[in-house]
BANU-793137 format. One record per residue (C-alpha): residue in one letter; y, z, x. Coordinates in steps of 0.001 Angstrom, whole numbers, padded with zeros to 6 digits, always signed. Each point is the difference from the previous one (the first is absolute). Example, Ala and Ser with C-alpha at 12.3 -4.5 7.8 and 13.67 -1.06 7.14 Angstrom:
<nodes>
A-004500+007800+012300
S+003440-000660+001370
</nodes>
This chain:
<nodes>
X+037646-016832-030011
X+000231-000180+003818
X-003638+000519+001090
X+001558+001881+003198
X+000867+003316+000485
X+000501+002311+002636
X-002783+001995+000005
X+000555+002768+002638
X+002352+000903+002669
X-001380+001883+003420
X+002397+000930+002526
X-000878+001646+003500
X+002562+001107+002321
X+003685+001055-000149
X+001384+001779-002929
X-002249-000622-002675
X-002714+000425+002343
X-003743+000601-002114
X+001666-001378-003283
X-002467-002106-001961
X+000565-000979-003570
X-001945-002146-002804
X+002395-001830-002462
X-000882-001057-003514
X+000571-003663-001493
X+002931+001146-002287
X+002941+002824+000550
X+000010+002001+003301
X+002578+002581+000606
X+000555+001709+003254
X+001923+003119-000566
X+001243+002776+002218
X+002920+001794+001374
X+002435-001972+002261
X-001160-000070+003673
X-003597-000280-000827
X-000545-003440+001151
X+000124-002124-003627
X+002411-002555+001609
X-002197-000183+002967
X-003026-000685-002176
X+001471-002935-001660
X+001321-001364+003324
X-003135+000063+001707
X-001812-001977-002935
X+002817-002296+000640
X-000391+000171+004114
X-003724-000470+000005
X-000129-003134-002566
X+003035-001582+001815
X+001856-000154-003516
X+003358-001212+001299
X+003276+002217-001268
X+002369-001992-002437
X+002973-000182+002410
X-000243-000559+003682
X+001770+003526+000160
X-002413+001829-002221
X-002986-001353+002097
X+001346+001106+003476
X+000182+003534-002058
X-003272-000307-001245
X-001679-001067+003114
X+001904+002652+002243
X-000990+002686-002696
X-003663-000397-000206
X-000353-000232+003716
X+001937+003229+000658
X-002449+001976-002952
X-002883-001965+001558
X+000281+000977+003863
X-002960-000791+001638
X-002423-000080-002896
X-001121-002535-002564
X-000009-000925-003592
X-002611-001796-001903
X+000501-001373-003633
X-003022-001117-002079
X+000331-002712-002483
X-002477-000761-002288
X-000293-002621-002943
X-002737+002317-001753
X-003020-002290+001735
X+001471+000195+003604
X+001721+002576+002404
X+002338-001553+002769
X+001211+002162+002441
X+003539-000357+001937
X+000410+002610+003076
X+003160+000071+002101
X+001147+002670+002788
X+003754-000380+000894
X-000499-002357+002957
X-002096-002517-001730
X+000999-003437-001598
X-001059-000907-003514
X-002978-002048+000894
X-001904-000240-003303
X+001296-002125-002946
X-000238+001571-003969
X-002652-001981-001694
X+001082-003370-001365
X-000244+000323-003654
X+002210+003154-000028
X+003229+000592-000417
X+002075+002141+002922
X+000939+003598-001708
X+003632+000662-000951
X+001060+003227+002134
X+003454+001489-000688
X+001869+002537+001997
X+002599+002105-002260
X+002734-001581+002283
X-001441-003535-001087
X-000085+000914-003630
X+003579+001008+000145
X+001296-002906+001991
X-002100-003242-000169
X+001767-001129-003016
X+003345+000292+001863
X-000979-003190+001975
X-000766-003459-001204
X-003214-000275+001887
X-000966+002959-001236
X+000467-001125-003592
X-001647-003066+000757
X-003250+001627+001421
X-000712+001894-002536
X+000056-003048-002485
X-002046-001853+002407
X-002465+002523+000274
X-000965-000882-003507
X-000786-003312+000802
X-003589-000986+001375
X-000352-001803+003037
X+003863+000175+000276
X-000304-000356+004286
X-001767-003697-000879
X+003566-001009-001004
X+001081+001118+003552
X-002477-002228+001591
X+000435-002946-001664
X+003773+000484+000449
X-000552+000186+003721
X-002403-003202+000160
X+002817-002184-001897
X+002762+001715+002021
X-001733-000786+003410
X-000623-003902-000853
X+003731-000330-001652
X+001531+001661+003589
X-002100-002745+001815
X+001296-002879-001774
X+003451+001229-000117
X+000257+000300+003844
X-001746-003561+000420
X+002644-000991-002696
X+003008+001545+002137
X-001526-002107+002932
X-000003-003054-001535
X+002962+000554-001691
X+001849+000366+003504
X-001586-002950+001207
X+001025-002215-002894
X+003744+001267+000327
X-000275-001001+003798
X-001386-003540-001062
X+002882-000249-002606
X+002348+001144+002795
X-001205-002828+002304
X+000402-002685-002689
X+003365+000473-000936
X+001538-002376+002215
X-002623-002809-001496
X+002927-000846-002680
X+002225-000721+002740
X-002096-001633+002143
X-000902-002713-002801
X+003740-000654-000738
X+000519-000368+003769
X-002957-002554+000102
X+001536-002074-002530
X+003503-000511+001683
X-001826-000713+003178
X-002187-002806-001569
X+003095-001470-001285
X+001225-000339+003352
X-003162-001070+001090
X-000172-002723-002314
X+003472-001096+001206
X-001034-000460+003423
X-003166-001864-000839
X+001765-002729-001654
X+001829-000981+003013
X-002747-001797+001402
X-003589-001370-001518
X-001861+001370+003162
X+001798+003271+000101
X-000981+000163-003839
X-003770-001040+000640
X-000081+002678+002728
X+001850+002454-001786
X-002506-000426-003115
X-002628+000367+002186
X+001445+003062+001689
X+000456+001590-003319
X-003831-001187-001133
X-000942+002116+003535
X+002116+002896-000699
X-001531+000554-003648
X-003542-000645+001663
X+000902+002542+002705
X+001077+002277-002722
X-003114-000380-002195
X-002320+000109+003181
X+002009+003544+001012
X-000650+001505-003353
X-003779-000656+000133
X-000167+001725+003492
X+002017+003094-001328
X-002107+000150-002951
X-003487-000155+002004
X+001353+002346+002587
X+000880+002480-002736
X-003380-000358-001678
X-001659+000204+003630
X+001829+003182+000576
X-001087+001693-003424
X-003618-001200+000479
X-000065+001594+003766
X+001157+003178-001724
X-002673-000041-002468
X-002727-001092+002541
X+000812+002565+002486
X-000196+002924-003039
X-003415-001571-000955
X-001169+000357+003883
X+001025+003626+000103
X-001301+000668-003153
X-003433-001272+000702
X-000395+001710+003305
X+000733+003333-001934
X-003773+000287-000608
X-000499+003910-001298
X-001803+002454+001837
X-003426+000538-001313
X-001080+004195+000305
X-002687+000624+001826
X-003194+000133-002025
X-001701+003464+000362
X-003326-000342-001767
X-001952-001784+002545
X-003149+000301-002131
X+001635-002300-002593
X+001602-003463+000409
X+004049-000028-000017
X-000024-000906-003492
X+003140-002305+000900
X-001346-002083+002671
X-000401-003076-002029
X+003722+000279-001480
X+000765+000493+004033
X-001674-003810+000649
X+001477-001328-002999
X+003262+000965+000928
X-000177-001170+003592
X-001422-003537-001269
X+003177+000176-002174
X+001952+000892+002754
X-001069-002929+001984
X+000240-002221-002750
X+003823+000707-000658
X+000282+000011+003837
X-001684-003540-000028
X+002260-001424-003011
X+003484+001221+001925
X-001616-001870+003106
X+000114-003131-002233
X+003072+000593-001767
X+001579+000566+003601
X-001168-003565+000709
X+001483-001036-002978
X+003133+002005+001131
X+000258-001578+003310
X-000022-003706-001874
X+003265+001157-001445
X+001494+001089+003039
X-000945-003654+001689
X+001645-001865-003272
X+003061+002315+000662
X+000176-001230+003388
X-000572-003286-000475
X+002809-000138-003038
X+001990+001403+003224
X-000707-002749+002216
X+000684-002470-002929
X+003454+001817-000533
X+001128-000113+003487
X-000772-003737-000108
X+002128-000462-003115
X+002522+002366+002047
X-000093-002272+002817
X+000193-003261-001944
X+003203+001345-001914
X+001574+001087+003234
X-000015-003918+001078
X+000985-001155-003682
X+002790+002554+000557
X+000963-001444+003483
X-000097-003394-001443
X+002069+000731-002929
X+002723+001725+002372
X+000596-002845+001996
X+000034-002410-003091
X+002588+002294-001714
X+001787+002355+002053
X+000383+003387-001551
X-002801-000538-002619
X-002477+001624+002093
X+001521+003254-000799
X+000378-000397-003587
X-003554-001097+000059
X-001274+003090+002004
X+002247+002406-002179
X-002006-001557-002813
X-003035+000611+001392
X+001074+003710+000811
X+000893+000438-003350
X-003140-001405-001685
X-002200+002128+002338
X+001904+003071-001274
X-000575-000640-003385
X-003593-000904+000161
X-000830+003354+001957
X+002444+001838-002978
X-001886-001675-002523
X-003196+001131+001388
X+001470+003741-000233
X+000587-000998-003413
X-003802-000909-000635
X-000743+003464+001670
X+002503+001825-002586
X-001203-001495-002994
X-003615+001070+001113
X+001501+003842+000776
X+001473+000084-003504
X-003290-001411-001667
X-001834+003092+002252
X+002933+002476-001415
X-000562-001081-003508
X-003964+000492-000025
X+000603+003364+001628
X+002653+000892-002378
X-002289-001033-002917
X-002965+002288+001585
X+002248+002691+000366
X+001425+000000-003333
X-003707-000239-001390
X-000780+003418+001837
X+003284+001535-000820
X-000732-000352-003738
X-003465+001401+000823
X+001862+002991+001494
X+002194+000463-002809
X-002739-000008-002856
X-001895+002187+002090
X+003276+002545-000114
X+000557-000958-003541
X-003847+000849-001215
X+000448+003528+002071
X+003599+000802-001838
X-001657-001310-003736
X-002778+002815+000801
X+002799+002442+001045
X+001813-000621-003155
X-003169+000695-002162
X-000531+003368+001877
X+003657+000658-000503
X-000396-000564-003939
X-003249+002021-000152
X+001508+002845+001474
X+003252-000145-002099
X-002258-000167-003076
X-002067+002977+001176
X+002598+001950+000810
X+002275-000221-002884
X+002541+001149-001172
X+000704+001686+003258
X-000471-001974+002661
X+000828-003607+000481
X-001005-002372+003126
X+001240-003542+000496
X+000221-002736+002469
X+002726-002682+001371
X-001769-002565+001502
X+000697-001079+003646
X+003109+002440-000024
X-000397+001560+003014
X+002489-001606+002805
X-000508+002023+002989
X-002788-001988+002060
X+002070-003269-000683
X+003059+001652+001265
X-001913+000977+002861
X-001468-003251+000818
X+003456-001403-000156
X+001299+002517+002041
X-002544-000624+002567
X+000635-003465-000160
X+003591+000376+000872
X-000252+002294+002969
X+000824-001782+003404
X+002073-002443-001968
X+003277+001212+000471
X+001052-000148-003600
X+001145+002746-002142
X-002471+000595-002286
X+000069+003232-002122
X+001968-001579-002744
X-001652-003478-000161
X-003672+001747-000056
X+000951+001518-003248
X+001537-002930-001664
X-002809-002137+000744
X-002845+002406-001022
X+001768+000481-003383
X+000995-003351-000487
X-003060-002402+001380
X-003941+000340-000235
X-001547-000333+003288
X-001754-003516-001021
X+003822-001594-001106
X+001269+001569+003147
X-002510-001711+002149
X+000877-003609-001840
X+003541+000306+001165
X-001178+000911+003206
X-001987-002942+000483
X+001962-002114-001851
X+003017+001011+001703
X+001527+000335-003142
X+003396+001771+001392
X+002114-000763-003338
X-002966+001509-002175
X+000371+003068+002301
X+003769+000224+000104
X-000128-000423-004102
X-002427+002977-000139
X+001703+002489+002421
X+003399-000954-000094
X+000491-000311+003770
X+001299-002673+002528
X-001535-003212+000759
X+000037+000902+003578
X-001507+003470-000748
X-002464-001553-002090
X-001052-002851+002826
X-000508+003228+002181
X-002222+002035-002403
X-002222-002946-000496
X-000773-000509+003575
X-000514+003703+001003
X-002733-000286-003193
X-001907-003075+001129
X-002603+001453+002357
X-000735+002666-002872
X-000818-001898-003434
X-003643+001221+000125
X+001286+003476-000010
X+002354-000705-002842
X-001857-001754-002081
X-003302+002317+000381
X+002231+003273-000732
X-001108+002235-002905
X+002663+000994-002282
X-002061+003218-001471
X-000314+000898-003421
X+002282+002983-000926
X-001783+002689-002625
X+002282+002412-001825
X-001225+003547-001174
X+002162+001611-002792
X-000261+003055-001736
X+001364+000913-003479
X+001868+003221-000452
X-000182-000454-003498
X+003389-001739-000747
X+000267-002619+002773
X-002470-001258+003015
X+000754+000754+003340
X-000909-001755+003224
X-002169+001976+002489
X+002842+000177+002562
X+001533+002066-002464
X-002325+002673-000952
X-000213+003155+001811
X-003576+000788+002287
X-001454+001814-002986
X+000746-003224-002194
X-001296-002387+002242
X-003243+001897+000518
X-000260-000101-004110
X+000676-003700+000290
X-002578-000847+002678
X-002808+002227-000549
X-001072-001538-003522
X+000025-003361+001886
X-002281+001409+002941
X-002242+001261-002631
X-000308-003476-001894
X-001777-001458+003360
X-003502+000200-001704
X-003235-000953+001815
X+001066+001682+003312
X+000082+003305+001499
X+003111+001729-000321
X+001247+003106+002657
X+003232+001732-000796
X+001429+002762+001750
X+001797+002586-002220
X+000930-002338-002717
X+001722+002752-002030
X+002678+000782+002785
X+003696-000893-001871
X-001233-000283-003336
X-000018+002469-003036
X-003287+000988-002052
X+000856-001676-002932
X-000100-003222+001958
X-003010+000937+001642
X-001831+000876-003597
X+001771-002825-001760
X-000777-003033+002594
X-001657+000864+003024
X-003014+001742-001453
X-000336-002647-002643
X+000007-002976+002820
X-002518+002223+001815
X-001995+000715-003408
X+000252-003922-000698
X-001029-001076+003324
X-003284+002090-000345
X-003295-002020+000475
X+002462-002763+001601
X+000112+001444+003493
X-000122+002959+002274
X+003038+002245+000327
X+000830+002560+002854
X+003199+002133-000396
X+000895+002860+001835
X+002298+002243-002059
X+001651+003429-000595
X+000240-000719-004059
X-002930+001581-001780
X+000618-002543-003136
X-001264-002914+002437
X-003499+001452+000440
X-000178+001766-002837
X+001781-002495-002748
X-001553-002860+002222
X-003419+000935-000429
X-000922+000123+003535
X-003637-000353+000835
X+000176+001628+003287
X+002561+002596+001124
X+000343+001088+003659
X+001938+002770+001287
X+000971-000044+003393
X+001477+003054+001937
X+000949+000744+003653
X-000382+003134+002283
X+003026-000999+002012
X-002254-002305+002512
X-002159-001778-002253
X-000027-001400-003682
X-003503+000045-001630
X-001079-000532-003768
X-000196+003528-001511
X-001159-001042-003414
X-001521-003173-001386
X-001271-001314-003339
X+000615-000832-003669
X+002358+001384-002520
X-002801+002077-001860
X-000569+002250+003310
X+001226+003491+000192
X+001128-000266+003662
X+001774-003219-000881
X+002183+001395-002921
X+000532+002856+002312
X+001359-002045+002525
X+002280-001727-002352
X+001285+002806-001778
X+000411+002152+003153
X+001790-002837+002132
X+001797-002262-002180
X+003106+000611-001958
X-000741+001776-003430
X-003043+002371+000754
X-002997+000449-002082
X+001703+000865-003182
X+001906-003489+000503
X-003483-001448+000377
X-001778+001331-002872
X+003152-001289-001921
X-000017-003378+001247
X-004094-000192-000847
X+000732+001420-003216
X+002575-002336-001186
X-001782-002976+001312
X-003320+000693-000604
X-001391+000418+003236
</nodes>
């Protein structure tokens, strides 16, 4: 059993000013005529303990209700685990500051409207199931951590993919240039055969050209390396200068406990600075090497110019062909270097994709584990509530969040997306869609969706910067509640308000080891259900968690064997406790008999019939 109970509720100020009620571990029934403050009592408990409503709308209404009733007063709720009491106090202006005890499950509080409507929303049904699962919030925390990492990698992948595409565009002419060089070299060879001298000088010029290209490649490689090193060194210098401020030690009698650490840190900082200075000397040496290479390149270039001039004199027109050959060779060398950078970028992309895939697998495992727990809860509830109620799950069935991510991604793109959002969400899983986007698989997208190639190209382009959001989007589970009318199963949305309550209340009461607070659960349901099902659920829950209900129906406190019954009354300006105590007290019996339906004779008949 959950050791925690709401032991006492005290209200000062507002409509229920002066109300103080001590509650028991079992069933506590709050009775009274309409307008005496029963619902207000429930909402003040919710407000004091900062228990959120089950929808944003109900949460807003509950907050407004509590503040209106409390006015400038305050409410105090005492929680107890049997050994220690925990006090929570809140007024209409204060924010909730305290946390519930770590080993305590938050109370489940339902207004009358929430009981009637919670099952209509997918999120409401899911919340009812998740409340059965211990530490369910840990799954969300794991999700958020993994999603943050995946999004970071996806952003890096997007940048690297753009970089790789740029490189591919730049090296596109390489094939044509290679072909052009082959043709020019044929012409160059013909000219060189005219004269042995011309041939020798042309060969020498060709060697110089190759030497020039190699030397130029070395310089570009070293300059690229130096630029990266310069960024790295600047980052290191900036970070080493960000020495954290040491808070002032206010205890003058004792030595600052971090003095030794500060000394070590300063020594460490000096060591790093010294190492950086040494490295910068090596860095300067590299710059000198680059300058030496450039000087050598100038010598090669000058010598090449001289040779070219000589060859031109020997063979009119040969110089132009030779120059064209050299220019093409230089272009090819530069593009080959870009090809090297492209290969490195593609390797980085593969490594990041591998890392991201691992994180996505972990994310899917977390979600799958949570879905399996939900499945077990659904099977348990179907078994416990048979043959009238069936609870089932469709795993990863909700597409609303996926569609919203796609819609947000298309906004501002100029694409008509209303139809394509639904088609993509229903036909392509998020992970498959990202593979299509990053692989630029236009034909695959056309095959899945039946759209034109041109539209597929535009869609892939629009989604490229949103892969992180797409690949981590949650396809939430769908929980289904069904009620048997004796002949067929009916979905919850087909049911009347009373039938919905008939279905929802037993599920709520199956929550064990937690405090349940329910406002008027009997509204819209008949006495047969109250006696056959609701009372049975309440009695089955005895010793497994505290229940606090407000009610107009005598069957609930009488047949449910309430341990505490409190009758609220009102003088029009203020609600107050008129009677409180156990069922065997004469004034409690009178309160039930006089206020609740059926009167004293009905109470005696119930008591005799059920042996109370």
